[in-house]
C-alpha positions in Angstrom: 133.7 51.5 26.2 134.7 50.0 29.4 131.8 48.5 31.5 131.4 49.9 35.0 130.8 47.1 37.8 129.0 48.9 40.5 129.5 45.5 43.0 132.9 44.9 44.3 134.7 41.9 43.0 133.8 38.9 44.9 136.6 36.1 44.6 136.1 32.6 43.9 136.7 31.7 47.4 134.4 34.1 48.8 131.6 32.9 46.5 132.2 29.1 47.8 132.0 30.2 51.5 128.9 32.1 50.9 127.5 29.5 49.2 128.2 27.3 52.2 127.0 29.6 54.7 123.7 30.9 53.0 121.8 27.6 52.5 122.4 26.5 56.3 121.7 29.8 57.5 118.2 30.0 56.1 117.4 26.7 57.2 118.8 27.5 61.0 116.7 30.6 60.8 113.5 28.9 60.0 114.0 26.0 62.7 115.1 28.7 65.5 112.1 30.8 64.4 109.6 27.9 64.6 111.1 26.7 68.0 110.9 30.4 69.5 107.7 31.1 68.2 106.2 27.9 69.6 107.6 28.2 73.1 107.1 32.2 73.1 103.2 32.3 72.0 101.9 28.8 71.1 101.4 27.4 74.5 99.9 30.7 75.7 97.6 30.9 72.6 96.6 27.5 73.1 95.3 28.5 76.7 93.4 31.3 74.9 91.5 29.0 72.4 90.3 26.9 75.4 89.7 29.7 78.1 88.9 32.9 76.1 86.9 30.9 73.1 89.2 32.7 70.8 88.7 31.4 67.0 91.6 29.3 65.5 91.6 31.8 62.6 92.6 34.5 65.1 95.1 32.6 66.7 97.0 31.8 63.1 96.4 35.7 62.1 98.4 36.3 65.5 101.1 34.1 64.6 101.5 35.5 61.3 101.7 39.1 62.9 104.1 38.1 65.6 106.4 36.4 63.0 108.9 39.2 62.2 109.4 39.6 65.9 110.6 36.0 66.2 112.6 36.2 63.0 114.4 39.2 64.4 115.1 37.0 67.6 116.4 34.1 65.6 118.7 35.5 63.3 121.6 36.4 65.6 121.2 32.8 67.2 121.1 31.1 63.5 124.4 33.1 62.3 126.3 31.9 65.5 125.2 28.3 65.0 125.7 28.5 61.2 129.3 29.9 61.3 130.4 27.4 63.9 128.8 24.5 61.8 130.2 25.6 58.5 133.9 26.3 59.5 134.0 23.2 61.6 132.7 21.3 58.6 135.5 23.1 56.3 138.1 22.0 59.0 136.9 18.4 59.3 137.6 17.9 55.5 140.7 19.8 55.9 139.7 22.3 53.3 140.9 25.1 55.9 144.3 23.5 56.3 144.6 23.2 52.4 143.8 27.0 52.1 146.3 28.1 54.8 148.9 25.9 52.7 148.1 28.1 49.8 148.8 31.2 51.8 145.3 32.4 52.8 145.1 33.5 56.2 142.5 32.7 58.8 141.3 36.4 58.9 140.6 36.3 55.0 138.8 32.8 55.5 136.1 34.6 57.8 135.6 37.8 55.8 132.7 36.5 53.6 130.8 35.5 56.9 131.7 38.9 58.5 130.4 40.8 55.2 127.3 38.6 55.1 126.5 39.2 58.6 127.0 43.1 58.1 124.4 42.9 55.5 121.9 40.8 57.8 122.6 43.5 60.5 121.3 46.2 58.2 118.4 44.1 57.1 117.6 43.1 60.8 117.7 46.9 61.8 115.2 47.9 58.9 112.9 44.9 60.1 113.0 45.8 63.4 112.1 49.6 62.9 109.5 49.4 60.2 107.9 46.1 60.4 108.0 44.7 63.9 106.5 47.6 65.9 103.7 47.5 63.2 102.8 44.0 63.2 103.2 43.8 67.1 100.8 46.6 67.7 98.4 45.0 65.1 98.8 41.8 66.9 98.3 43.2 70.3 94.9 45.2 69.1 93.7 42.0 67.2 93.9 40.1 70.7 92.5 42.6 72.8 89.6 43.0 70.6 89.0 39.1 70.7 89.3 39.4 74.4 87.0 42.3 74.5 89.6 44.4 76.2 90.2 48.2 75.4 93.6 49.7 76.3 92.2 53.1 76.1 89.9 52.5 79.1 92.8 51.4 81.2 94.8 53.6 83.7 92.2 56.6 83.2 92.0 57.8 86.8 94.6 59.7 89.2 96.5 61.1 86.3 99.8 63.0 86.8 101.8 65.1 84.5 105.0 66.9 85.5 107.2 69.5 83.8 110.8 70.4 84.9 112.5 73.6 83.7 116.1 74.7 84.2 117.2 77.8 86.3 119.7 78.7 83.7 117.4 78.0 80.9 120.0 75.3 79.6 119.7 71.5 79.3 117.9 70.0 82.4 120.3 68.6 84.8 119.7 67.1 88.2 121.4 70.1 90.1 119.9 73.1 88.2 116.1 71.9 87.6 113.1 72.8 89.4 109.3 71.8 88.9 107.5 74.3 86.8 104.1 72.5 86.3 102.4 69.8 88.0 99.1 68.7 86.7 96.6 66.3 88.2 93.3 65.0 87.3 90.8 62.5 89.0 90.0 60.9 85.9 89.9 60.9 82.0 86.8 60.5 80.5 84.9 61.2 76.9 88.1 63.2 75.8 88.2 65.6 79.1 90.2 65.5 82.2 87.9 65.8 85.1 88.5 67.6 88.4 91.7 69.2 87.6 94.2 70.8 89.6 97.3 72.7 88.2 100.3 74.2 90.2 102.8 76.7 88.4 105.9 77.5 89.9 109.0 79.4 89.2 112.6 79.5 90.9 111.2 81.3 93.8 108.3 78.9 94.5 104.5 78.4 94.2 103.0 81.1 92.2 99.5 80.0 90.8 97.0 77.3 91.8 94.3 76.5 89.1 91.4 74.4 90.2 89.0 73.3 87.3 85.9 71.4 86.8 87.4 69.6 83.8 90.1 70.5 81.1 90.5 69.4 77.4 93.5 69.7 74.9 92.7 71.7 71.6 94.9 70.0 68.9 93.9 72.5 66.4 95.1 75.4 68.7 97.5 73.9 70.5 96.3 75.1 73.9 94.9 73.6 77.0 91.5 74.9 78.0 90.4 74.9 81.3 86.6 75.3 82.5 84.7 76.5 85.4 87.3 76.9 88.1 89.2 79.3 90.3 92.7 80.7 89.9 94.5 81.4 93.1 97.6 83.8 93.2 100.0 82.8 95.8 101.8 85.5 97.7 105.4 85.7 98.3 105.2 84.7 101.8 103.2 81.3 100.7 99.8 82.7 101.6 96.7 82.6 99.5 96.1 85.8 97.5 93.7 86.9 95.2 91.2 84.0 93.9 89.7 84.7 90.4 86.9 82.7 89.1 87.0 81.8 85.2 84.5 80.2 83.0 87.2 79.4 80.5 91.1 80.0 80.3 93.7 78.9 77.8 97.0 77.7 78.7 100.3 76.9 76.7 101.4 73.6 78.2 103.3 72.4 75.3 105.1 69.5 77.3 102.2 68.5 79.2 100.3 68.1 76.0 103.1 66.0 74.7 103.2 63.7 77.9 99.2 63.6 77.4 99.2 62.8 73.6 101.8 59.9 74.0 100.2 58.5 77.1 96.8 58.3 75.1 98.7 56.3 72.5 99.4 53.5 74.8 102.4 51.9 73.1 104.5 49.4 74.8 108.2 48.7 74.1 107.6 46.4 71.4 105.1 48.6 69.5 107.4 51.5 69.1 110.4 52.3 66.8 113.4 54.2 67.3 112.1 57.5 66.5 109.1 57.1 68.9 111.3 55.8 71.8 113.6 59.0 71.2 110.4 61.1 71.2 109.3 59.5 74.2 112.7 59.8 75.9 112.8 63.6 75.5 109.4 64.0 77.0 110.5 61.6 80.0 113.6 63.8 80.5 111.3 67.0 80.5 109.2 65.5 83.1 111.9 64.2 85.3 110.5 60.5 85.3 113.7 58.6 86.0 112.5 55.1 85.8 110.8 55.6 82.5 114.1 57.4 81.2 116.2 54.5 82.1 113.5 51.8 80.6 113.5 54.0 77.3 117.3 54.5 77.3 117.7 50.4 77.6 115.1 49.9 74.9 116.9 52.6 72.7 120.2 51.0 72.9 119.1 47.6 72.2 117.8 48.8 68.9 121.4 49.1 67.9 123.2 46.2 70.0 120.8 43.6 68.6 121.5 44.1 64.9 125.3 44.5 65.6 125.2 41.1 67.5 125.1 39.6 64.1 128.3 40.7 63.1 129.8 39.8 66.5 128.3 36.3 66.6 129.3 35.6 63.2 133.0 36.5 63.9 132.8 34.4 67.3 131.0 31.4 65.5 134.0 31.4 62.8 136.6 31.7 65.3 135.3 28.8 67.2 134.5 26.6 64.4 138.0 26.8 62.8 139.3 23.7 64.0 143.0 22.9 63.0 142.9 19.8 64.9 140.1 17.9 62.9 140.4 14.9 65.3 138.5 17.3 67.9 134.9 17.2 67.2 132.7 20.3 67.9 128.7 20.4 68.6 127.5 23.5 67.0 124.2 23.3 68.9 125.8 22.8 72.2 128.4 25.6 71.7 125.8 28.0 70.7 123.4 27.0 73.7 126.2 27.5 75.9 127.4 30.9 74.4 123.8 32.3 74.3 123.1 31.1 78.0 126.3 32.9 79.2 125.4 36.0 77.0 121.8 35.9 78.2 122.8 35.8 81.8 125.4 38.7 81.7 123.0 40.8 79.8 120.3 40.3 82.7 122.8 41.2 85.4 123.9 44.4 83.3 120.2 45.2 82.8 119.5 44.9 86.5 122.5 47.1 87.5 121.3 49.7 85.0 117.8 49.8 86.3 119.1 50.2 89.7 121.2 53.3 88.5 124.5 51.6 89.5 126.1 51.6 85.8 126.0 53.7 82.9 123.6 52.8 80.1 126.6 52.3 77.6 127.4 48.9 79.7 124.9 47.4 77.3 127.5 47.1 74.7 129.9 45.1 76.8 128.5 41.6 76.1 129.1 42.6 72.3 132.7 44.1 73.1 133.5 41.1 75.1 132.5 38.5 72.5 134.4 40.2 69.8 137.6 40.5 72.1 137.1 36.6 72.9 136.8 35.8 69.1 140.1 37.5 68.5 141.6 35.7 71.4 140.5 32.3 69.9 141.6 33.2 66.3 145.1 34.5 67.5 145.6 31.3 69.6 144.9 29.3 66.3 146.9 31.2 64.3 
């Protein structure tokens, strides 16, 4: 019976190129990670060691927890530097020219680097979604505990939630939405909202005002309960109508409760996976919180642009590294730093324009697109 090979055939040339790339790539990832982590948190933690009396063991534990995030940051940089170095090395030993004389195209020579980078992109995406948020959250909680900070005690005054609805009962748009609920509480304490005011509107205007001593969310019944208050009916002419005193009334405020639950989690961008970001994005759209919507959209797109940059930078690095004039020497580190500096400046400009609502969120893909086009241009010129 013929043996079935579930793995694609890897040629001798591809094996050779991969064997050249992998050792240098792993070494570069380690070096870039160590440098990035040292610059990113070591100096800050050294200050904590002196000023906040945090133990050395806690700081080492924090370094371990933050390691996945810095590895994710280091991989695209490492693969760019590695491909430039490896293909420049092959060029300097005239192996590229020898392979070309055997009829092997430059495109085929960079296939192994691209294939390897695609695998790394998938691994990077998985690590960035399932490991990095958890480790970042644990690191934040550990540091806060060591510094006697409780994030759940922060921003518990003047709490505001809004819910928008659509006049046509369709997807919310800026033209057709209106404010349906406005929820305000003076403070949040012991699981309860204190001194609560709730405005209820429809397409015609304000209909009901509820003022309550306190309100709480019942997780089991999925209702908000308002206690010891007055429910005021608003007449069509805007005047106050009947005021009804109550001891306890339930209200179905599903979107307000979603905002409340997400707000109580108090997760920042680095502590959320892509599903949590998407969930918050839906809630922010319902609440009409434009700055938060843009911020979440940027974070959502980054979860895809970062892993895809591995393949883009691998292609660009290989195109730059292939040197058909071996007398011209490349410095892979210098080229890498220049490219990264240009990309980061470009990304910063794009980010500022997106935040100011001057360009579409999808322009975030432009650096990857331009880097790919530039790589093709360089390769075509060399061919």
